[in-house]
PDB file of the backbone (N, CA, C, O) and the ligand in Angstrom, with CONECT records:
HET     ZN  A 101       1
ATOM      1  N   MET A   1      35.921-172.316 193.008  1.00  0.00           N
ATOM      2  CA  MET A   1      34.669-173.035 193.332  1.00  0.00           C
ATOM      3  C   MET A   1      34.475-174.144 192.368  1.00  0.00           C
ATOM      4  O   MET A   1      34.737-174.121 191.166  1.00  0.00           O
ATOM      5  N   LEU A   2      34.006-175.065 193.025  1.00  0.00           N
ATOM      6  CA  LEU A   2      33.615-176.454 192.177  1.00  0.00           C
ATOM      7  C   LEU A   2      32.209-176.237 191.830  1.00  0.00           C
ATOM      8  O   LEU A   2      31.353-175.796 192.597  1.00  0.00           O
ATOM      9  N   ASP A   3      32.024-176.630 190.446  1.00  0.00           N
ATOM     10  CA  ASP A   3      30.614-176.812 190.053  1.00  0.00           C
ATOM     11  C   ASP A   3      30.183-178.131 190.383  1.00  0.00           C
ATOM     12  O   ASP A   3      30.992-178.942 190.835  1.00  0.00           O
ATOM     13  N   ARG A   4      29.042-178.410 190.208  1.00  0.00           N
ATOM     14  CA  ARG A   4      28.292-179.622 190.501  1.00  0.00           C
ATOM     15  C   ARG A   4      28.886-180.853 189.814  1.00  0.00           C
ATOM     16  O   ARG A   4      28.891-181.935 190.402  1.00  0.00           O
ATOM     17  N   ASP A   5      29.347-180.725 188.681  1.00  0.00           N
ATOM     18  CA  ASP A   5      29.887-182.031 188.077  1.00  0.00           C
ATOM     19  C   ASP A   5      31.285-182.198 188.602  1.00  0.00           C
ATOM     20  O   ASP A   5      31.688-183.340 188.821  1.00  0.00           O
ATOM     21  N   GLU A   6      32.066-181.155 188.825  1.00  0.00           N
ATOM     22  CA  GLU A   6      33.448-181.478 189.338  1.00  0.00           C
ATOM     23  C   GLU A   6      33.324-182.164 190.714  1.00  0.00           C
ATOM     24  O   GLU A   6      34.103-183.065 191.028  1.00  0.00           O
ATOM     25  N   LEU A   7      32.276-181.707 191.587  1.00  0.00           N
ATOM     26  CA  LEU A   7      32.064-182.201 192.899  1.00  0.00           C
ATOM     27  C   LEU A   7      31.794-183.646 192.751  1.00  0.00           C
ATOM     28  O   LEU A   7      32.407-184.496 193.397  1.00  0.00           O
ATOM     29  N   LYS A   8      30.728-183.952 191.761  1.00  0.00           N
ATOM     30  CA  LYS A   8      30.447-185.400 191.639  1.00  0.00           C
ATOM     31  C   LYS A   8      31.603-186.252 191.275  1.00  0.00           C
ATOM     32  O   LYS A   8      31.728-187.390 191.727  1.00  0.00           O
ATOM     33  N   ASN A   9      32.503-185.673 190.410  1.00  0.00           N
ATOM     34  CA  ASN A   9      33.629-186.468 190.013  1.00  0.00           C
ATOM     35  C   ASN A   9      34.540-186.748 191.184  1.00  0.00           C
ATOM     36  O   ASN A   9      35.078-187.848 191.308  1.00  0.00           O
ATOM     37  N   LEU A  10      34.724-185.730 192.075  1.00  0.00           N
ATOM     38  CA  LEU A  10      35.513-185.828 193.166  1.00  0.00           C
ATOM     39  C   LEU A  10      35.048-186.955 194.111  1.00  0.00           C
ATOM     40  O   LEU A  10      35.835-187.742 194.637  1.00  0.00           O
ATOM     41  N   VAL A  11      33.695-186.977 194.291  1.00  0.00           N
ATOM     42  CA  VAL A  11      33.132-187.768 195.266  1.00  0.00           C
ATOM     43  C   VAL A  11      33.169-189.208 194.692  1.00  0.00           C
ATOM     44  O   VAL A  11      33.319-190.183 195.428  1.00  0.00           O
ATOM     45  N   ARG A  12      33.028-189.301 193.375  1.00  0.00           N
ATOM     46  CA  ARG A  12      33.119-190.648 192.657  1.00  0.00           C
ATOM     47  C   ARG A  12      34.503-191.192 192.893  1.00  0.00           C
ATOM     48  O   ARG A  12      34.697-192.360 193.233  1.00  0.00           O
ATOM     49  N   GLU A  13      35.458-190.310 192.701  1.00  0.00           N
ATOM     50  CA  GLU A  13      36.863-190.818 192.930  1.00  0.00           C
ATOM     51  C   GLU A  13      37.040-191.185 194.289  1.00  0.00           C
ATOM     52  O   GLU A  13      37.515-192.292 194.543  1.00  0.00           O
ATOM     53  N   ALA A  14      36.729-190.424 195.167  1.00  0.00           N
ATOM     54  CA  ALA A  14      36.900-190.707 196.498  1.00  0.00           C
ATOM     55  C   ALA A  14      36.247-192.045 196.953  1.00  0.00           C
ATOM     56  O   ALA A  14      36.758-192.691 197.868  1.00  0.00           O
ATOM     57  N   LEU A  15      35.233-192.420 196.381  1.00  0.00           N
ATOM     58  CA  LEU A  15      34.548-193.469 196.757  1.00  0.00           C
ATOM     59  C   LEU A  15      35.278-194.690 196.215  1.00  0.00           C
ATOM     60  O   LEU A  15      35.483-195.720 196.857  1.00  0.00           O
ATOM     61  N   GLN A  16      35.687-194.432 194.822  1.00  0.00           N
ATOM     62  CA  GLN A  16      36.404-195.608 194.243  1.00  0.00           C
ATOM     63  C   GLN A  16      37.867-195.884 194.857  1.00  0.00           C
ATOM     64  O   GLN A  16      38.358-197.013 194.839  1.00  0.00           O
ATOM     65  N   THR A  17      38.438-194.911 195.331  1.00  0.00           N
ATOM     66  CA  THR A  17      39.779-195.212 195.892  1.00  0.00           C
ATOM     67  C   THR A  17      39.743-195.146 197.532  1.00  0.00           C
ATOM     68  O   THR A  17      40.786-195.024 198.173  1.00  0.00           O
ATOM     69  N   SER A  18      38.549-195.230 198.110  1.00  0.00           N
ATOM     70  CA  SER A  18      38.452-195.226 199.511  1.00  0.00           C
ATOM     71  C   SER A  18      39.266-196.307 200.129  1.00  0.00           C
ATOM     72  O   SER A  18      39.940-196.088 201.136  1.00  0.00           O
ATOM     73  N   ASP A  19      39.215-197.514 199.525  1.00  0.00           N
ATOM     74  CA  ASP A  19      40.182-198.664 199.757  1.00  0.00           C
ATOM     75  C   ASP A  19      41.297-198.542 198.996  1.00  0.00           C
ATOM     76  O   ASP A  19      41.224-197.950 197.919  1.00  0.00           O
ATOM     77  N   GLU A  20      42.363-199.026 199.397  1.00  0.00           N
ATOM     78  CA  GLU A  20      43.484-199.039 198.536  1.00  0.00           C
ATOM     79  C   GLU A  20      43.284-199.836 197.309  1.00  0.00           C
ATOM     80  O   GLU A  20      42.869-200.994 197.359  1.00  0.00           O
ATOM     81  N   GLU A  21      43.565-199.246 196.238  1.00  0.00           N
ATOM     82  CA  GLU A  21      43.296-200.108 194.964  1.00  0.00           C
ATOM     83  C   GLU A  21      44.537-200.622 194.580  1.00  0.00           C
ATOM     84  O   GLU A  21      45.630-200.096 194.791  1.00  0.00           O
ATOM     85  N   LEU A  22      44.270-201.883 193.894  1.00  0.00           N
ATOM     86  CA  LEU A  22      45.510-202.633 193.255  1.00  0.00           C
ATOM     87  C   LEU A  22      45.708-202.048 191.813  1.00  0.00           C
ATOM     88  O   LEU A  22      44.768-201.730 191.085  1.00  0.00           O
ATOM     89  N   SER A  23      46.900-201.952 191.516  1.00  0.00           N
ATOM     90  CA  SER A  23      47.181-201.743 190.055  1.00  0.00           C
ATOM     91  C   SER A  23      47.369-203.103 189.459  1.00  0.00           C
ATOM     92  O   SER A  23      47.543-204.117 190.136  1.00  0.00           O
ATOM     93  N   CYS A  24      47.323-203.065 188.135  1.00  0.00           N
ATOM     94  CA  CYS A  24      47.101-204.475 187.354  1.00  0.00           C
ATOM     95  C   CYS A  24      48.566-205.229 187.888  1.00  0.00           C
ATOM     96  O   CYS A  24      48.534-206.439 188.113  1.00  0.00           O
ATOM     97  N   ASP A  25      49.690-204.550 188.055  1.00  0.00           N
ATOM     98  CA  ASP A  25      50.892-205.323 188.403  1.00  0.00           C
ATOM     99  C   ASP A  25      50.731-205.849 189.845  1.00  0.00           C
ATOM    100  O   ASP A  25      51.154-206.976 190.105  1.00  0.00           O
ATOM    101  N   ASP A  26      50.164-205.122 190.761  1.00  0.00           N
ATOM    102  CA  ASP A  26      49.974-205.725 192.124  1.00  0.00           C
ATOM    103  C   ASP A  26      49.014-206.901 192.091  1.00  0.00           C
ATOM    104  O   ASP A  26      49.210-207.927 192.742  1.00  0.00           O
ATOM    105  N   CYS A  27      47.903-206.690 191.253  1.00  0.00           N
ATOM    106  CA  CYS A  27      46.990-207.771 191.073  1.00  0.00           C
ATOM    107  C   CYS A  27      47.538-208.960 190.579  1.00  0.00           C
ATOM    108  O   CYS A  27      47.257-210.024 191.132  1.00  0.00           O
ATOM    109  N   LEU A  28      48.384-208.915 189.480  1.00  0.00           N
ATOM    110  CA  LEU A  28      49.056-209.992 188.965  1.00  0.00           C
ATOM    111  C   LEU A  28      49.987-210.690 189.856  1.00  0.00           C
ATOM    112  O   LEU A  28      50.205-211.896 189.738  1.00  0.00           O
ATOM    113  N   ASP A  29      50.601-209.872 190.842  1.00  0.00           N
ATOM    114  CA  ASP A  29      51.454-210.468 191.761  1.00  0.00           C
ATOM    115  C   ASP A  29      50.661-211.390 192.751  1.00  0.00           C
ATOM    116  O   ASP A  29      51.248-212.310 193.320  1.00  0.00           O
ATOM    117  N   GLU A  30      49.392-211.158 192.948  1.00  0.00           N
ATOM    118  CA  GLU A  30      48.703-211.800 193.872  1.00  0.00           C
ATOM    119  C   GLU A  30      47.799-212.864 193.295  1.00  0.00           C
ATOM    120  O   GLU A  30      47.253-213.661 194.058  1.00  0.00           O
ATOM    121  N   VAL A  31      47.600-212.922 191.914  1.00  0.00           N
ATOM    122  CA  VAL A  31      46.626-213.661 191.327  1.00  0.00           C
ATOM    123  C   VAL A  31      46.951-215.070 191.428  1.00  0.00           C
ATOM    124  O   VAL A  31      46.062-215.905 191.262  1.00  0.00           O
ATOM    125  N   ASP A  32      48.263-215.447 191.709  1.00  0.00           N
ATOM    126  CA  ASP A  32      48.529-216.922 191.787  1.00  0.00           C
ATOM    127  C   ASP A  32      48.092-217.522 192.989  1.00  0.00           C
ATOM    128  O   ASP A  32      47.644-218.668 193.022  1.00  0.00           O
ATOM    129  N   ARG A  33      48.229-216.636 194.189  1.00  0.00           N
ATOM    130  CA  ARG A  33      47.709-216.868 195.417  1.00  0.00           C
ATOM    131  C   ARG A  33      46.239-217.026 195.426  1.00  0.00           C
ATOM    132  O   ARG A  33      45.698-217.874 196.136  1.00  0.00           O
ATOM    133  N   TYR A  34      45.566-216.208 194.634  1.00  0.00           N
ATOM    134  CA  TYR A  34      44.172-216.211 194.522  1.00  0.00           C
ATOM    135  C   TYR A  34      43.750-217.545 193.901  1.00  0.00           C
ATOM    136  O   TYR A  34      42.795-218.176 194.355  1.00  0.00           O
ATOM    137  N   VAL A  35      44.475-217.967 192.856  1.00  0.00           N
ATOM    138  CA  VAL A  35      44.185-219.240 192.242  1.00  0.00           C
ATOM    139  C   VAL A  35      44.295-220.399 193.130  1.00  0.00           C
ATOM    140  O   VAL A  35      43.434-221.279 193.116  1.00  0.00           O
ATOM    141  N   GLU A  36      45.413-220.442 193.973  1.00  0.00           N
ATOM    142  CA  GLU A  36      45.684-221.439 194.911  1.00  0.00           C
ATOM    143  C   GLU A  36      44.590-221.581 195.914  1.00  0.00           C
ATOM    144  O   GLU A  36      44.175-222.712 196.168  1.00  0.00           O
ATOM    145  N   LEU A  37      44.038-220.440 196.563  1.00  0.00           N
ATOM    146  CA  LEU A  37      42.972-220.532 197.294  1.00  0.00           C
ATOM    147  C   LEU A  37      41.706-221.032 196.681  1.00  0.00           C
ATOM    148  O   LEU A  37      40.943-221.749 197.328  1.00  0.00           O
ATOM    149  N   GLU A  38      41.451-220.660 195.402  1.00  0.00           N
ATOM    150  CA  GLU A  38      40.274-221.032 194.680  1.00  0.00           C
ATOM    151  C   GLU A  38      40.225-222.660 194.556  1.00  0.00           C
ATOM    152  O   GLU A  38      39.224-223.362 194.705  1.00  0.00           O
ATOM    153  N   LEU A  39      41.551-223.086 194.246  1.00  0.00           N
ATOM    154  CA  LEU A  39      41.767-224.603 194.036  1.00  0.00           C
ATOM    155  C   LEU A  39      41.760-225.349 195.153  1.00  0.00           C
ATOM    156  O   LEU A  39      41.485-226.548 195.108  1.00  0.00           O
ATOM    157  N   ALA A  40      42.076-224.692 196.326  1.00  0.00           N
ATOM    158  CA  ALA A  40      41.924-225.331 197.636  1.00  0.00           C
ATOM    159  C   ALA A  40      40.559-225.471 198.211  1.00  0.00           C
ATOM    160  O   ALA A  40      40.313-226.047 199.270  1.00  0.00           O
ATOM    161  N   GLY A  41      39.604-224.843 197.354  1.00  0.00           N
ATOM    162  CA  GLY A  41      38.319-224.882 197.967  1.00  0.00           C
ATOM    163  C   GLY A  41      37.954-223.932 198.894  1.00  0.00           C
ATOM    164  O   GLY A  41      36.897-223.963 199.523  1.00  0.00           O
ATOM    165  N   LEU A  42      38.977-222.919 199.012  1.00  0.00           N
ATOM    166  CA  LEU A  42      38.576-221.892 200.009  1.00  0.00           C
ATOM    167  C   LEU A  42      37.972-220.687 199.287  1.00  0.00           C
ATOM    168  O   LEU A  42      37.756-220.708 198.075  1.00  0.00           O
ATOM    169  N   ASP A  43      37.706-219.631 200.074  1.00  0.00           N
ATOM    170  CA  ASP A  43      37.041-218.529 199.375  1.00  0.00           C
ATOM    171  C   ASP A  43      38.196-217.208 199.107  1.00  0.00           C
ATOM    172  O   ASP A  43      38.511-216.318 199.896  1.00  0.00           O
ATOM    173  N   PRO A  44      38.563-217.393 198.042  1.00  0.00           N
ATOM    174  CA  PRO A  44      39.662-216.236 197.712  1.00  0.00           C
ATOM    175  C   PRO A  44      39.076-214.934 197.790  1.00  0.00           C
ATOM    176  O   PRO A  44      39.811-214.006 198.126  1.00  0.00           O
ATOM    177  N   GLY A  45      37.954-214.729 197.553  1.00  0.00           N
ATOM    178  CA  GLY A  45      37.277-213.400 197.468  1.00  0.00           C
ATOM    179  C   GLY A  45      37.332-212.758 198.931  1.00  0.00           C
ATOM    180  O   GLY A  45      37.491-211.543 199.052  1.00  0.00           O
ATOM    181  N   SER A  46      37.211-213.519 199.935  1.00  0.00           N
ATOM    182  CA  SER A  46      37.314-212.972 201.416  1.00  0.00           C
ATOM    183  C   SER A  46      38.769-212.850 201.902  1.00  0.00           C
ATOM    184  O   SER A  46      39.121-212.021 202.742  1.00  0.00           O
ATOM    185  N   ALA A  47      39.631-213.787 201.281  1.00  0.00           N
ATOM    186  CA  ALA A  47      40.965-213.767 201.714  1.00  0.00           C
ATOM    187  C   ALA A  47      41.692-212.579 201.083  1.00  0.00           C
ATOM    188  O   ALA A  47      42.458-211.888 201.754  1.00  0.00           O
ATOM    189  N   LEU A  48      41.446-212.340 199.776  1.00  0.00           N
ATOM    190  CA  LEU A  48      41.956-211.366 199.042  1.00  0.00           C
ATOM    191  C   LEU A  48      41.022-210.355 198.360  1.00  0.00           C
ATOM    192  O   LEU A  48      41.050-210.243 197.134  1.00  0.00           O
ATOM    193  N   PRO A  49      40.140-209.564 199.169  1.00  0.00           N
ATOM    194  CA  PRO A  49      39.183-208.850 198.556  1.00  0.00           C
ATOM    195  C   PRO A  49      39.579-207.894 197.565  1.00  0.00           C
ATOM    196  O   PRO A  49      38.804-207.698 196.628  1.00  0.00           O
ATOM    197  N   MET A  50      40.732-207.227 197.626  1.00  0.00           N
ATOM    198  CA  MET A  50      41.284-206.284 196.775  1.00  0.00           C
ATOM    199  C   MET A  50      41.511-206.873 195.441  1.00  0.00           C
ATOM    200  O   MET A  50      41.329-206.224 194.410  1.00  0.00           O
ATOM    201  N   VAL A  51      41.894-208.062 195.458  1.00  0.00           N
ATOM    202  CA  VAL A  51      42.223-208.749 194.089  1.00  0.00           C
ATOM    203  C   VAL A  51      40.923-209.102 193.481  1.00  0.00           C
ATOM    204  O   VAL A  51      40.767-209.004 192.264  1.00  0.00           O
ATOM    205  N   ARG A  52      39.855-209.563 194.373  1.00  0.00           N
ATOM    206  CA  ARG A  52      38.519-209.787 193.835  1.00  0.00           C
ATOM    207  C   ARG A  52      38.037-208.666 193.075  1.00  0.00           C
ATOM    208  O   ARG A  52      37.625-208.694 191.915  1.00  0.00           O
ATOM    209  N   ASP A  53      38.141-207.562 193.933  1.00  0.00           N
ATOM    210  CA  ASP A  53      37.543-206.165 193.335  1.00  0.00           C
ATOM    211  C   ASP A  53      38.185-205.873 192.033  1.00  0.00           C
ATOM    212  O   ASP A  53      37.518-205.541 191.053  1.00  0.00           O
ATOM    213  N   HIS A  54      39.496-205.996 192.011  1.00  0.00           N
ATOM    214  CA  HIS A  54      40.220-205.704 190.650  1.00  0.00           C
ATOM    215  C   HIS A  54      39.820-206.523 189.565  1.00  0.00           C
ATOM    216  O   HIS A  54      39.643-206.056 188.439  1.00  0.00           O
ATOM    217  N   LEU A  55      39.656-207.824 189.868  1.00  0.00           N
ATOM    218  CA  LEU A  55      39.403-208.799 188.855  1.00  0.00           C
ATOM    219  C   LEU A  55      38.025-208.406 188.259  1.00  0.00           C
ATOM    220  O   LEU A  55      37.757-208.557 187.067  1.00  0.00           O
ATOM    221  N   ARG A  56      37.082-207.835 189.273  1.00  0.00           N
ATOM    222  CA  ARG A  56      35.740-207.621 188.823  1.00  0.00           C
ATOM    223  C   ARG A  56      35.792-206.577 187.786  1.00  0.00           C
ATOM    224  O   ARG A  56      35.093-206.629 186.774  1.00  0.00           O
ATOM    225  N   LYS A  57      36.666-205.583 188.057  1.00  0.00           N
ATOM    226  CA  LYS A  57      36.782-204.367 187.281  1.00  0.00           C
ATOM    227  C   LYS A  57      37.582-204.300 186.108  1.00  0.00           C
ATOM    228  O   LYS A  57      37.403-203.469 185.218  1.00  0.00           O
ATOM    229  N   CYS A  58      38.510-205.220 186.106  1.00  0.00           N
ATOM    230  CA  CYS A  58      39.497-205.291 185.047  1.00  0.00           C
ATOM    231  C   CYS A  58      39.518-206.559 184.220  1.00  0.00           C
ATOM    232  O   CYS A  58      39.828-207.645 184.709  1.00  0.00           O
ATOM    233  N   GLY A  59      39.184-206.390 182.970  1.00  0.00           N
ATOM    234  CA  GLY A  59      39.109-207.470 182.093  1.00  0.00           C
ATOM    235  C   GLY A  59      40.216-208.188 181.857  1.00  0.00           C
ATOM    236  O   GLY A  59      40.204-209.415 181.760  1.00  0.00           O
ATOM    237  N   ASP A  60      41.360-207.386 181.740  1.00  0.00           N
ATOM    238  CA  ASP A  60      42.688-207.969 181.443  1.00  0.00           C
ATOM    239  C   ASP A  60      43.193-208.886 182.506  1.00  0.00           C
ATOM    240  O   ASP A  60      43.696-209.977 182.239  1.00  0.00           O
ATOM    241  N   CYS A  61      43.054-208.428 183.696  1.00  0.00           N
ATOM    242  CA  CYS A  61      43.523-209.226 184.784  1.00  0.00           C
ATOM    243  C   CYS A  61      42.613-210.421 184.988  1.00  0.00           C
ATOM    244  O   CYS A  61      43.033-211.470 185.475  1.00  0.00           O
ATOM    245  N   ARG A  62      41.364-210.240 184.607  1.00  0.00           N
ATOM    246  CA  ARG A  62      40.312-211.495 184.919  1.00  0.00           C
ATOM    247  C   ARG A  62      40.770-212.472 183.751  1.00  0.00           C
ATOM    248  O   ARG A  62      40.810-213.667 184.046  1.00  0.00           O
ATOM    249  N   GLU A  63      41.077-212.145 182.614  1.00  0.00           N
ATOM    250  CA  GLU A  63      41.566-213.097 181.625  1.00  0.00           C
ATOM    251  C   GLU A  63      42.753-213.747 182.141  1.00  0.00           C
ATOM    252  O   GLU A  63      42.813-214.975 182.069  1.00  0.00           O
ATOM    253  N   GLU A  64      43.743-213.061 182.671  1.00  0.00           N
ATOM    254  CA  GLU A  64      44.958-213.711 183.319  1.00  0.00           C
ATOM    255  C   GLU A  64      44.536-214.687 184.305  1.00  0.00           C
ATOM    256  O   GLU A  64      45.012-215.822 184.299  1.00  0.00           O
ATOM    257  N   PHE A  65      43.600-214.282 185.220  1.00  0.00           N
ATOM    258  CA  PHE A  65      43.102-215.216 186.228  1.00  0.00           C
ATOM    259  C   PHE A  65      42.483-216.415 185.702  1.00  0.00           C
ATOM    260  O   PHE A  65      42.737-217.526 186.167  1.00  0.00           O
ATOM    261  N   GLU A  66      41.690-216.223 184.758  1.00  0.00           N
ATOM    262  CA  GLU A  66      40.942-217.473 184.250  1.00  0.00           C
ATOM    263  C   GLU A  66      41.929-218.349 183.539  1.00  0.00           C
ATOM    264  O   GLU A  66      41.913-219.571 183.687  1.00  0.00           O
ATOM    265  N   ALA A  67      42.721-217.776 182.827  1.00  0.00           N
ATOM    266  CA  ALA A  67      43.748-218.555 181.963  1.00  0.00           C
ATOM    267  C   ALA A  67      44.627-219.359 183.030  1.00  0.00           C
ATOM    268  O   ALA A  67      44.812-220.570 182.907  1.00  0.00           O
ATOM    269  N   LEU A  68      45.154-218.617 184.076  1.00  0.00           N
ATOM    270  CA  LEU A  68      45.935-219.282 184.948  1.00  0.00           C
ATOM    271  C   LEU A  68      45.181-220.456 185.741  1.00  0.00           C
ATOM    272  O   LEU A  68      45.690-221.565 185.904  1.00  0.00           O
ATOM    273  N   LEU A  69      43.960-220.106 186.198  1.00  0.00           N
ATOM    274  CA  LEU A  69      43.213-221.108 186.815  1.00  0.00           C
ATOM    275  C   LEU A  69      42.970-222.455 185.987  1.00  0.00           C
ATOM    276  O   LEU A  69      43.071-223.603 186.420  1.00  0.00           O
ATOM    277  N   ALA A  70      42.666-222.094 184.844  1.00  0.00           N
ATOM    278  CA  ALA A  70      42.524-223.225 183.816  1.00  0.00           C
ATOM    279  C   ALA A  70      43.798-224.050 183.693  1.00  0.00           C
ATOM    280  O   ALA A  70      43.801-225.280 183.737  1.00  0.00           O
ATOM    281  N   ALA A  71      44.828-223.330 183.545  1.00  0.00           N
ATOM    282  CA  ALA A  71      46.148-224.040 183.511  1.00  0.00           C
ATOM    283  C   ALA A  71      46.464-224.777 184.563  1.00  0.00           C
ATOM    284  O   ALA A  71      46.832-225.943 184.415  1.00  0.00           O
ATOM    285  N   VAL A  72      46.373-224.242 185.679  1.00  0.00           N
ATOM    286  CA  VAL A  72      46.653-225.103 186.941  1.00  0.00           C
ATOM    287  C   VAL A  72      45.783-226.207 187.152  1.00  0.00           C
ATOM    288  O   VAL A  72      46.191-227.253 187.655  1.00  0.00           O
ATOM    289  N   ARG A  73      44.602-226.030 186.793  1.00  0.00           N
ATOM    290  CA  ARG A  73      43.605-227.073 187.037  1.00  0.00           C
ATOM    291  C   ARG A  73      43.988-228.362 186.236  1.00  0.00           C
ATOM    292  O   ARG A  73      43.898-229.513 186.662  1.00  0.00           O
ATOM    293  N   GLU A  74      44.451-227.954 184.949  1.00  0.00           N
ATOM    294  CA  GLU A  74      44.665-228.993 183.997  1.00  0.00           C
ATOM    295  C   GLU A  74      45.962-229.640 184.375  1.00  0.00           C
ATOM    296  O   GLU A  74      46.050-230.833 184.083  1.00  0.00           O
ATOM    297  N   VAL A  75      47.010-229.067 184.985  1.00  0.00           N
ATOM    298  CA  VAL A  75      48.138-229.624 185.378  1.00  0.00           C
ATOM    299  C   VAL A  75      47.970-230.489 186.579  1.00  0.00           C
ATOM    300  O   VAL A  75      48.479-231.605 186.677  1.00  0.00           O
ATOM    301  N   ASP A  76      47.218-229.908 187.507  1.00  0.00           N
ATOM    302  CA  ASP A  76      47.013-230.724 188.783  1.00  0.00           C
ATOM    303  C   ASP A  76      46.016-231.860 188.677  1.00  0.00           C
ATOM    304  O   ASP A  76      46.093-232.893 189.343  1.00  0.00           O
ATOM    305  N   GLY A  77      45.110-231.597 187.820  1.00  0.00           N
ATOM    306  CA  GLY A  77      43.966-232.499 187.724  1.00  0.00           C
ATOM    307  C   GLY A  77      43.168-232.517 188.974  1.00  0.00           C
ATOM    308  O   GLY A  77      42.620-233.566 189.314  1.00  0.00           O
ATOM    309  N   ARG A  78      43.057-231.421 189.697  1.00  0.00           N
ATOM    310  CA  ARG A  78      42.127-231.450 190.846  1.00  0.00           C
ATOM    311  C   ARG A  78      41.163-230.276 190.802  1.00  0.00           C
ATOM    312  O   ARG A  78      40.887-229.538 191.748  1.00  0.00           O
ATOM    313  N   GLY A  79      40.752-230.222 189.715  1.00  0.00           N
ATOM    314  CA  GLY A  79      39.631-229.125 189.355  1.00  0.00           C
ATOM    315  C   GLY A  79      38.359-229.650 190.134  1.00  0.00           C
ATOM    316  O   GLY A  79      37.834-230.731 189.870  1.00  0.00           O
ATOM    317  N   GLY A  80      37.927-228.821 191.081  1.00  0.00           N
ATOM    318  CA  GLY A  80      36.698-229.187 191.782  1.00  0.00           C
ATOM    319  C   GLY A  80      35.477-229.188 190.843  1.00  0.00           C
ATOM    320  O   GLY A  80      34.832-228.155 190.662  1.00  0.00           O
ATOM    321  N   GLY A  81      35.191-230.251 190.298  1.00  0.00           N
ATOM    322  CA  GLY A  81      34.025-230.545 189.485  1.00  0.00           C
ATOM    323  C   GLY A  81      34.020-229.996 188.264  1.00  0.00           C
ATOM    324  O   GLY A  81      33.045-230.201 187.542  1.00  0.00           O
ATOM    325  N   GLY A  82      35.054-229.235 187.828  1.00  0.00           N
ATOM    326  CA  GLY A  82      35.095-228.719 186.390  1.00  0.00           C
ATOM    327  C   GLY A  82      35.505-229.766 185.488  1.00  0.00           C
ATOM    328  O   GLY A  82      35.821-230.877 185.914  1.00  0.00           O
ATOM    329  N   VAL A  83      35.517-229.468 184.256  1.00  0.00           N
ATOM    330  CA  VAL A  83      35.912-230.254 183.254  1.00  0.00           C
ATOM    331  C   VAL A  83      37.481-230.328 183.233  1.00  0.00           C
ATOM    332  O   VAL A  83      38.129-229.296 183.061  1.00  0.00           O
ATOM    333  N   VAL A  84      38.025-231.406 183.386  1.00  0.00           N
ATOM    334  CA  VAL A  84      39.479-231.492 183.380  1.00  0.00           C
ATOM    335  C   VAL A  84      40.076-232.391 182.041  1.00  0.00           C
ATOM    336  O   VAL A  84      40.266-233.606 182.079  1.00  0.00           O
ATOM    337  N   PRO A  85      40.278-231.685 181.086  1.00  0.00           N
ATOM    338  CA  PRO A  85      40.657-232.534 179.912  1.00  0.00           C
ATOM    339  C   PRO A  85      41.708-233.529 180.174  1.00  0.00           C
ATOM    340  O   PRO A  85      41.617-234.660 179.696  1.00  0.00           O
ATOM    341  N   ALA A  86      42.815-233.126 180.994  1.00  0.00           N
ATOM    342  CA  ALA A  86      43.954-234.070 181.201  1.00  0.00           C
ATOM    343  C   ALA A  86      43.439-235.474 181.754  1.00  0.00           C
ATOM    344  O   ALA A  86      43.937-236.557 181.444  1.00  0.00           O
ATOM    345  N   ARG A  87      42.390-235.291 182.602  1.00  0.00           N
ATOM    346  CA  ARG A  87      41.856-236.610 183.241  1.00  0.00           C
ATOM    347  C   ARG A  87      41.278-237.563 182.219  1.00  0.00           C
ATOM    348  O   ARG A  87      41.600-238.751 182.230  1.00  0.00           O
ATOM    349  N   SER A  88      40.457-237.082 181.364  1.00  0.00           N
ATOM    350  CA  SER A  88      39.847-237.963 180.294  1.00  0.00           C
ATOM    351  C   SER A  88      41.006-238.484 179.440  1.00  0.00           C
ATOM    352  O   SER A  88      41.003-239.643 179.025  1.00  0.00           O
ATOM    353  N   PHE A  89      41.924-237.689 179.199  1.00  0.00           N
ATOM    354  CA  PHE A  89      43.053-238.207 178.378  1.00  0.00           C
ATOM    355  C   PHE A  89      43.743-239.322 178.953  1.00  0.00           C
ATOM    356  O   PHE A  89      44.009-240.297 178.250  1.00  0.00           O
ATOM    357  N   TRP A  90      44.080-239.272 180.246  1.00  0.00           N
ATOM    358  CA  TRP A  90      44.829-240.239 180.979  1.00  0.00           C
ATOM    359  C   TRP A  90      43.946-241.483 181.047  1.00  0.00           C
ATOM    360  O   TRP A  90      44.450-242.588 180.844  1.00  0.00           O
ATOM    361  N   GLN A  91      42.581-241.338 181.338  1.00  0.00           N
ATOM    362  CA  GLN A  91      41.677-242.375 181.461  1.00  0.00           C
ATOM    363  C   GLN A  91      41.701-243.278 180.152  1.00  0.00           C
ATOM    364  O   GLN A  91      41.774-244.506 180.121  1.00  0.00           O
ATOM    365  N   ARG A  92      41.624-242.399 179.078  1.00  0.00           N
ATOM    366  CA  ARG A  92      41.549-243.180 177.801  1.00  0.00           C
ATOM    367  C   ARG A  92      42.961-243.974 177.539  1.00  0.00           C
ATOM    368  O   ARG A  92      42.981-245.057 176.954  1.00  0.00           O
ATOM    369  N   LEU A  93      44.018-243.391 177.982  1.00  0.00           N
ATOM    370  CA  LEU A  93      45.170-243.869 177.769  1.00  0.00           C
ATOM    371  C   LEU A  93      45.495-245.197 178.622  1.00  0.00           C
ATOM    372  O   LEU A  93      46.093-246.172 178.166  1.00  0.00           O
ATOM    373  N   LEU A  94      45.042-245.082 179.832  1.00  0.00           N
ATOM    374  CA  LEU A  94      45.319-246.153 180.627  1.00  0.00           C
ATOM    375  C   LEU A  94      44.162-247.242 180.714  1.00  0.00           C
ATOM    376  O   LEU A  94      44.434-248.402 181.023  1.00  0.00           O
ATOM    377  N   PHE A  95      43.010-246.880 180.464  1.00  0.00           N
ATOM    378  CA  PHE A  95      41.866-247.817 180.663  1.00  0.00           C
ATOM    379  C   PHE A  95      41.316-248.031 179.252  1.00  0.00           C
ATOM    380  O   PHE A  95      40.483-248.929 179.133  1.00  0.00           O
ATOM    381  N   GLY A  96      41.658-247.342 178.180  1.00  0.00           N
ATOM    382  CA  GLY A  96      41.122-247.537 176.922  1.00  0.00           C
ATOM    383  C   GLY A  96      39.642-247.134 176.888  1.00  0.00           C
ATOM    384  O   GLY A  96      38.862-247.822 176.229  1.00  0.00           O
ATOM    385  N   ARG A  97      39.164-245.937 177.636  1.00  0.00           N
ATOM    386  CA  ARG A  97      37.872-245.587 177.444  1.00  0.00           C
ATOM    387  C   ARG A  97      37.752-243.984 177.705  1.00  0.00           C
ATOM    388  O   ARG A  97      36.664-243.419 177.591  1.00  0.00           O
TER     389      ARG A  97
HETATM  390 ZN    ZN A 101      44.165-205.270 186.038  1.00  0.00          ZN2+
END
C-alpha cells in the first residue's frame, strides 16, 4: 500500500516526466540550434519546447546557453538590439569614434 506521501511523489514524478525530458547531454546537443533560432529572430521556445523547459529548470545548461548566445552574437555582430562589444570596437578602429 502506498501512503499519501508516496502517492504524492509518484504523481509529481508522473507530471514531471509526462513529456519526454531532456537530459543535460541532449539539451547541450540541441542548444546550438536553439541559439541559431534565437539569433534568427525566431521563437526557439516553440520550435524546441523541450530545450526551453530544460533551460528553465537547469541552471548549468542555461549558463551554457547564455554563454553560447553571447559568444555567437559577438562573433556575428548581429545581436538583435543587444550590446555587441565587437561592433563598437570596429567602429572605433575604423572611424575613430
Ligand atoms: Zn541541464
